[in-house]
N, C-alpha and C positions, 0 to 999 in steps of 0.2 A: 333908353326909353322904356325897359321893362323896368328897371329900378324903381323910376317915379311911378309909373302906374302902380306899382305894388305899394308905396309908400302912400297913394293916394287911397287905396281900398284899406288899408291898416288903418288910415287916420278917420273911415267913415266906420270903422267897427265900433260896438260898445267898448268903453274903456272900463279898465277895472275900478274898482270901489278904493279910494285913495286907504292907506293904511294911519291907522291914530294912535297916539298915545294912550297907554292904559296903565292904572296900577296895579300892584300886586295881585296877584289872583284872577286877575280879570282875561277875559279874551281878547286877543289881537287877528287882525286878518292881514295875509301876507298873498299877494295876487302874484302870478306868474305866467308869461307867454311861452310857451312851450313850440315850439317848430322843428319838425321832423320830416326828411325827406319820404317819398314814396317811390321807391325803384320801378322801372319803366318794365314791360313785358316785351320778350322779342317773340314775335309772330313769325311759322316760317310757312311760307305757300310754294305751292309747286309751280313749275315753268317748262313744261316739255321744249323748251327751245334751248334750254342748257343741257349739257352731256351730265350724265349720272355722276356722282360726287361733287359738282361744282355747285357754287352758292355766290349769290351778289347781293350786297345791303341795298334795296330800293328806296327807303326812308330813315332816317335817324330819329332815334327815339328820346325823349327828354322828361327826365323825374317830374313827380308834383308833387305838390308842400302841405303839409298838414298842419294848420293851426289851432291852436287850445288856448284859451283863457282860464287858468285853475286858479280857486281861492282856498287856501288853506286857513281854516279856525284853530288857533293857537293858545297855549294857555303855559305860562312859564316853561317856554322852550317845547312844548309836547304838542305833537297835530292830533288836535281832536276831530277835525272832521274835515273832508276834502269834499270839492264839489266841482264843475266843468259851470264856467260861467257862460260860453257861446266855444263854437268851432266854426273854422272854416276851412275848405278843402280844395286844392287845387289838381285837377287828374292830372295824373301821367299819361303821354304819349307813345303808345308803342312803336318800337322799332320793326320793322318789315325788311326778311330777308328772303330770297327767291332760293328755290333749289332746284337742281335739275330732277328731270325723269326719275320716276323709282324703278327698282330693278325687281321690284316685287309689288304688287297691287295693294292700296291701304286705302283706306278712308279717306274719301274726298274733303275736302275744306282745309282750313287753316288749323296749324297747330301751335301750340305756345312752347316756348322752350323753359324745360322747368329746373334745367342744371347742366352745364359741361364738366366731363371727366376727363382726365388725360390718361388714356389706358395703354397696354401693350396687346397689340395686336398679331394674330396668326392667321393661317387659311386651311379651309378644307376644300375636298370635293364631295359629290354624292357616290364615290364610290368604295368597293370595300377597302382598297388601299388608303384611305383615310379614317378608318373610324370599323367599329365591331357592332355586331348585331344586325339592324336593319339600317344601313346608311343612307338610304334614300328616304326616311321618314324621321321626325325629330321627336322629341322628347313629347310634346304635345301632339305627334301628330301631322304637324307640316311638312309638305314635300322639301326635301333637303337640296342646299343650291343657292344660286345666287340670292341677295336681298333677307337671306335667312342668315341670323347669326348666334352663336353660341355664348351664354353669359354665366355668372353666377348672380341664380337667383337672388341671393342678400344683399349683392348690389344694386341690380337690375332686376326688376319683375320680369317675367315672363310675359309676352304678349305686347309688349313696350315696344311703342315706334321710335326709331333712332333716326339720325340723321350723322353718318363717319363720313369726315371730310376725307375726299379721297378716295373713297368708296359710294357713299351715296346713302338714299334710303333703306332702312330696314326693320324688321322683325326679330326683338329677342326671342325666337323660336326652340331652342336647345339648350342643353346642359353639357357638361364635359367634364371628366376625372381632373383633367388638367386646367380645365377654367375656374380657377379661382379669384377671388379679389378682385383688382383692377384688370382682368386679362377678358377679350373678347376674341372669337374665332369665327371669321367670314369667309360666308359661302361662297366659293366660286363654281361655274359650269364644269369644268375641267381641271384635271389635276397640273395640266403645264400652266394653267393661268393660277393656281393655288401656290403652285411654286417659284411662279414669277415674282408674286407677293411678296413671300417669304415671311419675315417678321419685323416689325416696325410700330414707331408709337402713333399713335392717334387721336385725334380729338373725335369726343363722342357727344354729340348733343341728344339729349332722354328729352323727347315730348311728350306732350298730351293734347287732348284736343280741346281748340282754344272756344 
């Protein structure tokens, strides 16, 4: 049914001028319909009924499509001019994923997923056994602990909101000498909880305000 509707719409759009034969040195016109997919966004929303670290898709996304009829003016095989005769756009529909309650207060509203990283995660607690200097305060002055993670700022900018599968929502609020590249250090309330988490691979969703 969708294919028939698309054919009907295309048939109603302006047609491209028909090419014509030209003599030596004369201009010719070549028209082309360019069809390009438009990727859909993934929107994250909070659901306090879900436990921290859990996520559930509530709506599938669908990509959009961009249509452009382009005309090229040519002479002797060389393109002299290019112009767009008309454009049409079918907007994408975002997917919606709800995530569990945050362990650290973040701004209310929806977030759009910017990218997903496969990272190696370790764990820390806000005590002297897990760091040097002032273990209770991070590099940007945040209180260390659950929901605050250390990252390499070259990979993830500080203050970025993250969703880490199996851990939950977090803020990139600290750095560390051993945290380089695709490494992330997750904050826990106690040393026992940090030891229990250990070291493992995690999927990190880097979020931006929708």
